[in-house]
N, C-alpha and C positions, 0 to 999 in steps of 0.2 A: 688715707684713701677714702675717707668718708664712710667707713664701715662701723656699725655699732654692734657690740657683742650683746646678744639677747638671751643666750643660753649656753651654759658650760657645765657639764657633769660627767662623772665616771659612770658608765652604764655597762650592762652585761646581763648574763643569766640565760635561762632556757630559751626565751623568746628571741633574743638576739643571736644565739647560737643557731637556732632554727632558720631565721631569716637570712643570715650570712653564710650558712652551711659551714661554719667554723666551730668545732666543739669547744666548749668552755671559753668562749670569746669574752674579752673584757676590753673596753676601750674608753678613751677620753673623747668626749663628743662636744663640739662647740658649733654654735650657729652665729653667723654674722649677717646683719641686715644692711642692705644698701640704703643709705639715707634717702628719705622721701620716695620710697619704692616698695613694691611687694617682693622684690628679688632678694633671695637669701643665698648664702654660701654655707654649706655644711663642711666641717672639718672633723676628721677622725684620726686619733692616734691610737694604734693598737698596742695594748699593754700585755695582754695574754692571748694566746701563747707567745712567749717572747722569741722562740726560735723561728717563727715564721714572719717573713717580711711581707706585708700585704700591699705592695705596690700595685698589684692587679685589682685592688678594690676601688680604684678611682672610677667614678661613674658620673653619669648625668641623670637627673631626676625630672620626671614629668608628673605634674599634679593633674589628676583626672577626677571626674565626678563619681565614677563607680569602678573601684579597683577590681571587683569581682567580675564585672563584665569584660574588662580588658584581659584579665587572667584567663577567663573562659575562651575568649576569642583567640588568644595566643596558643592555648592548649589545643584548640580545634585545628590550628595550623601546625601542630606538632613542634612548637617552640619549647625548648627545655628551659625550665625556671629553676632557681636555686631552692625555692620552697613555694608552697601555696601562700596566698595573702595572710599576713599576721597583723593583728591589732595589738599594739603595745598597751599593757596595763600593769599597774603596780610597779612602775619603774620610777617615774617622777611626774608630778602634776603637770608640768609644762610640756611633756612629751606623750603622756598617756592619751590614747585615743587615735594616734596616728596609725593608719592601716596601709601596709605596703608589701611589696615583694620585688625581687630582682630577677632579671633574665639577661642573657647575652645576645647581642645582635649577631648577624652572620660574620662579622669581622672580629668577634670576641670581646667587643666593648660591653661593659657592664651598664645596664639600664635599670633605674629604679622607677617603679610606678607607685604613686602614693595618693592617698586621699587625706587631705588636711582636716583640720578641725579649727574652729574659731580660737584665736590666741595661741596657736601652736608655737612653742618656743618662747613665748612672751614672758617677761618678768612680772 
């Protein structure tokens, strides 16, 4: 399908538990890049906790210049978020620095708002 794997790691810990609102979460995370494009597809396989199936964690993501401005705007409109924005650190050099949060739209769809950084997910 012309997709290139650019990142694949097992991730988890306090920051990911906070951002996903799932205690002690651990997942296998992979990123596929569409050839000759800036488009990426993120895949997550939840490893822990095993008794929970996270089918409702499917989401769409939007890259923005200022995550905190979007977060503040949503909070002013009383939109419930899973957490405040979190910047990933001490996880993996290819993902550290990503700042993001999740919220649900009026239909319950999960939306990610993130600020990228140069070479995010790159080998």
